[in-house]
C-alpha positions as CSV (number, residue, x, y, z in Angstrom):
1,M,93.0,62.8,-1.4
2,R,91.1,59.5,-1.0
3,I,88.6,60.6,-3.6
4,L,91.4,61.3,-6.1
5,V,93.0,57.9,-5.4
6,A,89.6,56.2,-5.8
7,V,88.9,58.0,-9.1
8,V,92.3,57.1,-10.5
9,A,91.9,53.4,-9.3
10,V,88.4,53.2,-11.0
11,G,89.7,54.9,-14.2
12,A,92.6,52.4,-14.4
13,A,90.3,49.5,-13.9
14,C,87.9,50.7,-16.6
15,S,90.6,51.3,-19.1
16,K,91.9,47.8,-19.1
17,P,91.0,46.2,-22.5
18,Q,88.6,43.4,-22.4
19,P,89.8,40.0,-23.8
20,P,88.4,39.0,-27.2
21,V,85.2,37.0,-27.2
22,Q,85.6,33.5,-28.4
23,P,83.1,32.5,-31.2
24,G,80.4,30.1,-30.1
25,P,79.7,26.8,-31.7
26,P,78.3,26.8,-35.3
27,I,74.6,26.9,-35.8
28,A,73.3,23.8,-37.5
29,A,71.6,24.2,-40.8
30,D,67.9,23.6,-41.1
31,P,67.1,20.1,-42.1
32,P,66.2,19.5,-45.7
33,V,62.6,20.1,-46.6
34,E,60.4,17.8,-48.7
35,L,58.6,20.1,-50.9
36,R,55.5,19.3,-52.8
37,G,54.9,20.9,-56.1
38,F,54.6,24.6,-56.4
39,V,50.8,24.3,-56.9
40,E,50.4,22.3,-53.7
41,E,52.7,24.5,-51.6
42,C,51.1,27.7,-52.8
43,D,47.6,26.3,-52.2
44,A,48.7,25.4,-48.7
45,L,49.8,29.0,-48.3
46,G,46.3,30.2,-49.4
47,T,44.7,27.9,-46.9
48,A,47.0,29.2,-44.1
49,L,46.2,32.8,-45.0
50,A,42.5,31.9,-44.8
51,A,43.0,30.3,-41.4
52,W,44.8,33.4,-40.1
53,Q,42.0,35.5,-41.4
54,D,39.5,33.5,-39.3
55,C,41.4,34.1,-36.0
56,P,38.9,35.6,-33.5
57,N,41.5,37.8,-31.9
58,L,42.3,39.8,-35.1
59,E,41.6,43.5,-35.1
60,R,39.3,44.8,-37.8
61,E,42.1,46.5,-39.8
62,D,44.1,43.3,-39.8
63,R,41.2,41.3,-41.0
64,E,40.7,43.7,-43.9
65,D,44.4,43.5,-44.8
66,L,44.4,39.7,-44.7
67,K,41.3,39.7,-47.0
68,N,43.3,41.7,-49.5
69,W,46.3,39.4,-49.1
70,V,44.1,36.3,-49.7
71,D,42.6,37.9,-52.8
72,R,46.0,38.9,-54.2
73,A,47.5,35.5,-53.5
74,E,44.6,33.8,-55.4
75,K,45.2,36.0,-58.3
76,D,49.0,35.5,-58.3
77,F,48.7,31.7,-57.9
78,A,46.2,31.5,-60.8
79,A,48.6,33.5,-62.9
80,G,51.5,31.3,-61.9
81,R,49.6,28.1,-62.9
82,K,48.7,29.6,-66.2
83,A,52.3,30.6,-67.0
84,S,53.7,27.0,-66.4
85,P,57.0,28.1,-65.1
86,A,60.2,26.1,-65.8
87,A,61.1,23.3,-63.4
88,N,63.8,25.3,-61.5
89,A,61.4,28.3,-61.2
90,Q,58.7,25.9,-59.8
91,G,61.1,24.7,-57.1
92,V,61.8,28.4,-56.1
93,L,58.1,29.1,-56.1
94,A,57.4,26.0,-54.0
95,M,60.2,27.0,-51.5
96,N,58.9,30.6,-51.2
97,C,55.3,29.5,-50.7
98,F,56.5,26.9,-48.1
99,R,58.4,29.6,-46.1
100,A,55.6,32.1,-46.3
101,R,53.2,29.4,-45.1
102,K,55.4,28.6,-42.1
103,S,55.4,32.3,-41.2
104,V,51.7,32.6,-41.6
105,E,51.2,29.5,-39.4
106,A,53.3,31.1,-36.7
107,A,51.4,34.4,-37.0
108,T,48.1,32.4,-36.7
109,Q,49.3,30.6,-33.5
110,R,50.4,34.0,-32.1
111,C,46.9,35.4,-32.9
112,L,45.1,32.4,-31.4
113,A,47.1,32.9,-28.1
114,G,45.2,36.1,-27.5
115,P,44.7,39.7,-28.6
116,R,47.7,41.7,-29.6
117,P,49.1,43.8,-26.7
118,K,47.9,47.4,-26.9
119,D,51.5,48.8,-26.7
120,A,52.8,46.6,-29.7
121,W,53.4,48.3,-33.0
């Protein structure tokens, strides 16, 4: 009998609806970024990719992949300069290269911190 009462009491406690969760404070937007021209931003991305490629903790396969990325980036940037995109397109290109550079810099810092854990990926 006690077990039945305990099961009913637990079941009744678990079936009580939870109160709604209140939303947290809004997340502030990123501060505005001072972009250089698309040529400068994309050149900085190429430099960042080369720095990542030089990380002593990279595995052989990663180093080969990065070499291909650097080669492809150089070709794409050369084509972009030759095409002389419109001003608004240049702004978009500059922002994309800026964001990619920030990601590559973070990956480089992670790489410099030590070898990738064996259970990762």
